[in-house]
C-alpha positions as CSV (number, residue, x, y, z in Angstrom):
1,X,150.6,-88.5,21.3
2,X,153.7,-90.5,22.4
3,X,153.2,-94.2,22.3
4,X,155.0,-94.5,25.7
5,X,152.1,-92.6,27.3
6,X,149.6,-95.3,26.4
7,X,148.6,-97.2,29.6
8,X,145.8,-99.4,28.1
9,X,144.1,-100.3,24.9
10,X,140.6,-101.8,24.9
11,X,139.7,-103.5,21.6
12,X,135.9,-103.6,20.8
13,X,134.2,-105.9,18.3
14,X,132.5,-109.2,17.6
15,X,135.7,-111.2,17.5
16,X,136.3,-113.4,20.6
17,X,139.8,-112.0,20.9
18,X,138.4,-108.5,21.6
19,X,138.6,-107.0,25.1
20,X,135.0,-106.0,24.9
21,X,132.9,-108.3,22.8
22,X,129.7,-106.9,21.2
23,X,127.4,-109.6,19.7
24,X,125.6,-107.4,17.2
25,X,125.5,-107.8,13.4
26,X,126.1,-104.0,12.9
27,X,129.5,-104.4,14.7
28,X,132.6,-105.4,12.8
29,X,134.9,-108.2,14.1
30,X,137.5,-105.6,15.1
31,X,135.4,-102.5,15.1
32,X,137.1,-99.8,17.3
33,X,139.5,-99.4,20.2
34,X,139.6,-97.2,23.3
35,X,143.1,-95.8,24.2
36,X,143.8,-94.8,27.8
37,X,146.6,-92.3,28.1
38,X,146.2,-91.9,31.9
39,X,145.4,-88.2,31.8
40,X,142.6,-88.7,29.1
41,X,140.9,-91.4,27.1
42,X,140.3,-91.5,23.3
43,X,138.6,-93.7,20.7
44,X,139.5,-94.6,17.1
45,X,137.6,-96.5,14.4
46,X,139.4,-99.5,12.8
47,X,137.8,-99.2,9.4
48,X,134.5,-100.6,10.4
49,X,131.6,-101.1,8.0
50,X,129.0,-99.2,10.0
51,X,131.2,-96.6,11.7
52,X,131.9,-95.4,15.3
53,X,130.0,-92.4,16.8
54,X,130.5,-90.1,19.7
55,X,127.4,-88.2,20.7
56,X,125.9,-89.1,17.3
57,X,128.9,-87.7,15.3
58,X,130.9,-90.1,13.2
59,X,134.5,-90.7,14.3
60,X,136.9,-90.1,11.3
61,X,140.1,-89.8,13.4
62,X,141.2,-90.4,17.0
63,X,138.7,-88.6,19.2
64,X,139.0,-87.7,22.9
65,X,136.2,-89.0,25.2
66,X,134.9,-86.9,28.0
67,X,132.8,-87.9,31.0
68,X,129.2,-88.4,30.0
69,X,129.9,-88.8,26.2
70,X,127.8,-91.5,24.4
71,X,129.9,-94.0,22.5
72,X,128.2,-96.1,19.8
73,X,129.7,-98.8,17.5
74,X,127.4,-99.6,14.7
75,X,124.0,-99.8,16.5
76,X,125.4,-100.8,19.9
77,X,126.1,-98.5,22.8
78,X,129.4,-99.1,24.7
79,X,129.8,-98.3,28.5
80,X,133.3,-97.0,27.9
81,X,133.6,-95.2,31.3
82,X,132.9,-98.5,33.1
83,X,135.5,-100.3,31.0
84,X,138.1,-97.6,31.7
85,X,137.2,-97.4,35.4
86,X,137.3,-101.2,35.8
87,X,140.7,-101.4,34.2
88,X,142.1,-98.8,36.5
89,X,141.8,-101.4,39.3
90,X,144.2,-103.7,37.4
91,X,147.9,-103.3,36.9
92,X,148.7,-99.7,35.8
93,X,152.3,-98.6,36.1
94,X,151.3,-95.3,37.9
95,X,149.6,-97.2,40.7
96,X,152.6,-99.5,40.9
97,X,154.9,-96.7,41.6
98,X,152.5,-95.1,44.0
99,X,152.4,-98.4,45.9
100,X,156.2,-98.7,45.9
101,X,156.6,-95.1,47.2
102,X,153.9,-95.7,49.8
103,X,155.7,-98.8,51.0
104,X,159.0,-96.9,51.2
105,X,157.4,-94.1,53.2
106,X,155.9,-96.7,55.5
107,X,159.4,-98.2,56.0
108,X,160.8,-94.8,56.8
109,X,158.0,-94.0,59.2
110,X,158.3,-97.4,60.9
111,X,162.0,-96.9,61.4
112,X,161.4,-93.5,63.0
113,X,158.8,-94.9,65.2
114,X,161.0,-97.8,66.2
115,X,163.9,-95.4,67.0
116,X,161.5,-93.3,69.0
117,X,160.1,-96.2,71.0
118,X,163.6,-97.7,71.8
119,X,163.8,-95.0,74.4
120,X,160.6,-96.3,76.0
121,X,161.1,-99.6,77.5
122,X,157.5,-100.2,78.3
123,X,156.5,-100.0,74.6
124,X,159.5,-101.9,73.3
125,X,157.7,-105.2,72.7
126,X,154.9,-103.4,70.9
127,X,157.2,-101.6,68.6
128,X,159.0,-104.9,67.8
129,X,155.7,-106.5,66.9
130,X,154.8,-103.5,64.8
131,X,158.0,-103.7,62.9
132,X,157.6,-107.3,62.3
133,X,154.1,-106.7,60.9
134,X,155.4,-103.8,58.8
135,X,158.2,-106.0,57.4
136,X,155.6,-108.6,56.4
137,X,153.5,-106.0,54.7
138,X,156.6,-104.7,52.8
139,X,157.5,-108.2,51.7
140,X,153.9,-108.8,50.5
141,X,154.0,-105.4,48.7
142,X,157.2,-106.3,46.9
143,X,155.8,-109.7,45.8
144,X,152.6,-108.0,44.6
145,X,154.7,-105.3,42.9
146,X,156.6,-107.9,40.9
147,X,153.4,-109.6,39.9
148,X,151.8,-106.4,38.9
149,X,154.9,-105.5,36.9
150,X,154.6,-108.7,35.0
151,X,151.0,-108.0,34.3
152,X,151.9,-104.5,33.2
153,X,154.6,-105.8,30.9
154,X,152.2,-108.3,29.4
155,X,149.6,-105.6,28.9
156,X,152.3,-103.4,27.2
157,X,153.2,-106.2,24.8
158,X,149.5,-106.9,24.1
159,X,149.0,-103.2,23.6
160,X,151.9,-103.0,21.2
161,X,150.5,-106.0,19.3
162,X,147.1,-104.4,19.0
163,X,148.7,-101.1,17.9
164,X,150.6,-102.9,15.2
165,X,147.5,-104.7,14.1
166,X,145.6,-101.4,14.1
167,X,148.4,-99.8,12.1
168,X,148.2,-102.7,9.6
169,X,144.4,-102.2,9.3
170,X,145.0,-98.5,8.8
171,X,147.6,-99.3,6.1
172,X,145.1,-101.7,4.4
173,X,142.4,-99.1,4.7
174,X,144.7,-96.4,3.1
175,X,145.6,-98.8,0.3
176,X,142.0,-99.6,-0.4
177,X,141.2,-95.9,-0.3
178,X,144.0,-95.2,-2.8
179,X,142.6,-98.0,-5.0
180,X,139.1,-96.6,-4.7
181,X,140.4,-93.2,-5.6
182,X,142.2,-94.5,-8.7
183,X,139.0,-96.4,-9.7
184,X,136.9,-93.3,-9.1
185,X,139.4,-91.3,-11.3
186,X,139.1,-93.9,-14.0
187,X,135.4,-93.9,-13.9
188,X,135.3,-90.1,-13.9
189,X,137.5,-90.1,-17.0
190,X,135.1,-92.6,-18.7
191,X,132.1,-90.5,-17.6
192,X,133.7,-87.4,-19.0
193,X,134.5,-89.2,-22.3
194,X,130.9,-90.4,-22.5
195,X,129.7,-86.9,-21.7
196,X,131.9,-85.5,-24.5
197,X,130.6,-88.1,-26.9
198,X,127.0,-87.3,-25.9
199,X,127.7,-83.6,-26.5
200,X,129.1,-84.4,-29.9
201,X,126.0,-86.4,-30.7
202,X,123.7,-83.6,-29.5
203,X,125.7,-81.1,-31.6
204,X,125.3,-83.4,-34.6
205,X,121.6,-83.8,-33.9
206,X,121.2,-80.0,-33.6
207,X,123.1,-79.7,-37.0
208,X,120.8,-82.3,-38.6
209,X,117.8,-80.5,-37.1
210,X,119.0,-77.2,-38.6
211,X,119.5,-78.9,-42.0
212,X,116.1,-80.5,-41.8
213,X,114.5,-77.1,-41.0
214,X,116.4,-75.6,-44.0
215,X,115.2,-78.4,-46.2
216,X,111.7,-77.9,-44.9
217,X,111.8,-74.2,-45.6
218,X,113.2,-75.0,-49.1
219,X,110.4,-77.5,-49.6
220,X,107.8,-74.9,-48.4
221,X,109.3,-72.3,-50.7
222,X,109.2,-74.8,-53.6
223,X,105.6,-75.6,-52.6
224,X,104.8,-71.9,-52.7
225,X,106.5,-71.6,-56.1
226,X,104.6,-74.6,-57.3
227,X,101.3,-73.1,-56.0
228,X,102.2,-69.8,-57.8
229,X,103.0,-71.8,-61.0
230,X,99.7,-73.7,-60.6
231,X,97.9,-70.4,-60.2
232,X,99.6,-69.0,-63.2
233,X,98.8,-72.2,-65.1
234,X,95.2,-71.9,-64.1
235,X,95.3,-68.3,-65.2
236,X,96.8,-69.3,-68.5
237,X,94.3,-72.1,-68.8
238,X,91.5,-69.6,-68.2
239,X,93.1,-67.3,-70.8
240,X,93.4,-70.2,-73.2
241,X,89.8,-71.2,-72.5
242,X,88.9,-67.6,-73.1
243,X,90.8,-67.5,-76.3
244,X,89.3,-70.9,-77.2
245,X,85.9,-69.3,-76.6
246,X,86.9,-66.3,-78.7
247,X,88.2,-68.6,-81.5
248,X,85.1,-70.7,-81.3
249,X,83.1,-67.5,-81.6
250,X,85.2,-66.5,-84.6
251,X,84.7,-70.0,-86.1
252,X,81.1,-69.6,-85.5
253,X,81.1,-66.2,-87.2
254,X,83.1,-67.6,-90.0
255,X,80.6,-70.4,-90.4
256,X,77.9,-67.9,-90.3
257,X,79.6,-65.9,-93.0
258,X,80.2,-69.1,-94.9
259,X,76.5,-69.9,-94.7
260,X,75.7,-66.4,-95.9
261,X,78.2,-66.8,-98.7
262,X,76.8,-70.1,-99.6
263,X,73.5,-68.5,-99.9
264,X,74.8,-66.4,-102.7
265,X,73.6,-68.0,-105.8
266,X,76.1,-69.1,-108.3
267,X,74.3,-67.3,-111.1
268,X,74.6,-64.0,-109.2
269,X,78.3,-64.5,-108.9
270,X,78.6,-65.2,-112.5
271,X,76.6,-62.1,-113.3
272,X,78.8,-60.1,-111.1
273,X,81.9,-61.5,-112.8
274,X,80.4,-60.7,-116.2
275,X,79.6,-57.2,-115.1
276,X,83.3,-56.6,-114.3
277,X,85.6,-54.9,-116.7
278,X,88.6,-56.8,-117.8
279,X,90.8,-54.4,-115.7
280,X,88.7,-55.0,-112.5
281,X,88.6,-58.7,-113.1
282,X,92.4,-58.7,-113.4
283,X,92.7,-56.6,-110.3
284,X,90.6,-59.1,-108.3
285,X,92.6,-62.1,-109.6
286,X,95.8,-60.4,-108.6
287,X,94.5,-59.6,-105.1
288,X,93.3,-63.2,-104.6
289,X,96.4,-64.8,-106.3
290,X,94.4,-66.3,-109.1
291,X,96.4,-66.9,-112.2
292,X,95.0,-65.8,-115.6
293,X,96.5,-65.3,-119.1
294,X,95.3,-63.2,-122.0
295,X,94.0,-64.3,-124.4
296,X,94.1,-68.0,-123.5
297,X,92.5,-67.6,-120.1
298,X,91.2,-64.0,-119.4
299,X,90.6,-62.8,-115.9
300,X,86.9,-63.3,-115.9
301,X,87.2,-66.9,-117.1
302,X,89.8,-67.6,-114.4
303,X,87.5,-66.1,-111.7
304,X,84.6,-68.3,-112.9
305,X,86.7,-71.5,-113.0
306,X,88.2,-70.7,-109.6
307,X,84.7,-70.1,-108.1
308,X,83.4,-73.4,-109.5
309,X,86.5,-75.4,-108.3
310,X,87.0,-73.8,-104.9
311,X,85.8,-77.0,-103.1
312,X,88.9,-78.7,-104.5
313,X,91.4,-76.5,-102.7
314,X,91.3,-73.2,-104.6
315,X,90.3,-69.7,-103.4
316,X,87.1,-70.1,-101.4
317,X,83.9,-69.0,-102.9
318,X,83.4,-66.7,-99.9
319,X,86.6,-64.7,-100.7
320,X,85.6,-64.4,-104.3
321,X,82.1,-63.3,-103.5
322,X,83.5,-60.8,-101.0
323,X,85.9,-59.3,-103.5
324,X,83.2,-59.0,-106.0
325,X,80.9,-57.2,-103.6
326,X,83.6,-54.7,-102.6
327,X,84.5,-54.0,-106.2
328,X,80.8,-53.5,-106.9
329,X,80.5,-51.2,-104.0
330,X,83.5,-49.1,-105.1
331,X,82.2,-48.9,-108.6
332,X,79.0,-47.2,-107.3
């Protein structure tokens, strides 16, 4: 859109310098502007806080307005068609030129009419008066044209100023957008770094959890082994108790045998020893490990002495009695 085509710019906002002031807190000081190109009208948002909307759709770039469109700035509706229509009655260059051309045509037409009526004497005075009136109208038109031209020039300068201000706002908005984009990129990098650190922590936690599970399994295995060892120990204890019972039984049997052996009278033992031959007595001494010597200490005498002294640590009376009985049994 060529800037030279702009015929009018209407600034909308809360600021008192705006062309159309809207006293609403949702409207920015310099909120939006309507641009009249003559053949069409458009609207552009000036970086407002609450946005500009056409038929409910937010304006993000210069948007053409059509008859019947609803224009809203913030929460306020703007009668844009009335603003544009009202401004058309002011000083637009197109109407200036139309007025100038009209005046020129009127001059030409008046000249023709005057030439025509010169030939008619009866209407000469009327033509003269008409020309004088037409001349006055032309002079008034020229004066008005100069005034309108000044207004148009003033409007053009004001429009240029507003365009420059709008461009400055756009540049500031772009700069802020770039700063926001850089800030967003920085925050994204920080977020990605934190996400990476969190992932590493999760991986470490998973690793620790795996190690804990392995340790738990090892502990359970050791617990099972300990239980098996405990079972084996119980079994060994039971076996030991069984053996202890068997040993106790044997001790009991031995005690019983000892009691029986004690029941053997010493005289009977001595008689059995006396009944032995020297050869049998020597054989018994050898089997029991009893020392004897002929003739100083014959076998029979050694057996008797050992029997009598068995309580002092010698061969027990029971063994001697048992050996005597076996020898007696074999002799029979």
